[in-house]
C-alpha positions, 0 to 999 in steps of 0.5 A: 067109289061105288058107295059114293055114287049110290046117293047121287044115283038115287037122287038122279033117279028121282028127277029122271022122267024119261030116257033123256032129261034136260034138268033145271041145272043149265047144261046138265042132263040125265039119262036113264034106261031099264034095258040095254039099247041098240045103237043110239045115233047122235052128235056129241057136243063138247061134253063130259059124262059120268055113269052112275050105274050100268055100262056104255059102249060108244063108237066114234069113227074107227074108235070104240070106247067102253066105260062104266061107273069107274070112269068118265068120258070127255069129248072136246069136239062135235062128234057123230057117235053111235052108243050102246047101253050094254048093262041095264035092267029094271032092277039096276037101270042105267043112269048117267049125268052129262054136262055140256062143256062151256068154252067161256067158263073153262077159259075163265077158270084156266085163267085163274089156275097155275099152269102146273095144276092143269093135267097134261092130256093131249094138248098137242092134239096128236090124239083123239078129241075124246077119251075116257079116264078113271073117276076120282073121289074128288070128281064124284064129290063135285058131281054130288054137289052139282046134282044136289041142286036138283032138290033145291031149284031155288038155289040153282041160279046162285050155286050152279055156276060155282059147282059147275066150276068145281067139276071143271076144276077137277077135270082140268087137274086130271089126266084129260085136263089138256083136252079141256084146255084145248077147248078153251084156247082159240089158237089150239089144234082143237080150235082149228079143227072146230072151225072147220067142223062148224062150217061143215055142220052149217054147209053139210049139203054142199060139195066137200072142198078139202082145200077150203076147209084147210084154209078155214082151219088155218092149215095146209091140206096135208096137215088138216087131213092128219089132224082132223083124222087124229081128232075125230077118228074119221076123215072129213068125207066120212064126217060129212057123210054122217052129218048128212045122214043125221040130218036126213034122219031128222027129216024122216022123223018129221015126216019127209019122204026118203027121196026128198030127204036124200036130195035135201041133205046133198045126195045126188043118188037116192039108191046110194043114200039108201045103202049108206043110210042102212049101213049107218042105222041098220034099217032102210030109210023108209023102215027106220022112218016108220019106227022113228015116227012110232016112238018118242025119238030122242038121242041119248047123249049121256 
């Protein structure tokens, strides 16, 4: 498997100019690091990631996942995450590719596939909306075809949609196929939780009303709590807290004062904000703001 990844890794390295690069291929990004990283805080959108070299550790809620070039990652929901690149060096940099998952493309592909060809996965949504599985030669080959277009940008418009579908086809056939099916189905548990998450992301500064969220999701309050926790590995209140802290961090990086950022994202107590911010990001808001403004801050999602 490593032999199959090596040409793709070299190709990715030729086109990666910073720790995180959006490429000319729609929805495809590359990540490269030459040293282990501290906690990189970001919100994963529905995505699949393939590590071409190195090892990464991701914490989502109360779950920890560790994966490398022998495995791939899939997230079926928007998920606050803290990631650490744990193996990277100048001689052997961390290299990864990420494909943001398009629900419409997945739905169209599923409509053309026999049901028996789609992997079982966690289609009942009794498990988390994220997982790691073993890479297969077919999946590596599909990724190789898509990333080859980095060297042929004139072909992207015509060929990228076909090669993206090939990757999704291989994912749907694999053990996480059920998760991708959940992304595409409007009546799935994932879709119900996603509706609540979309509301929370647009109204994170407002008071959390679980009954209203359950109504948006089309569930009872008890069922919503259970399925939300199963899907995201955190409670709705914990999820909202992380949304607020992410939003505050963006404000701080843009020059806002800590107290102004706290009140803007819905905190009523600056001291509580400071405690929770430090717990999440490892530094008090003012110190973290100085660090963020002194760097080319970028959330590496791959």
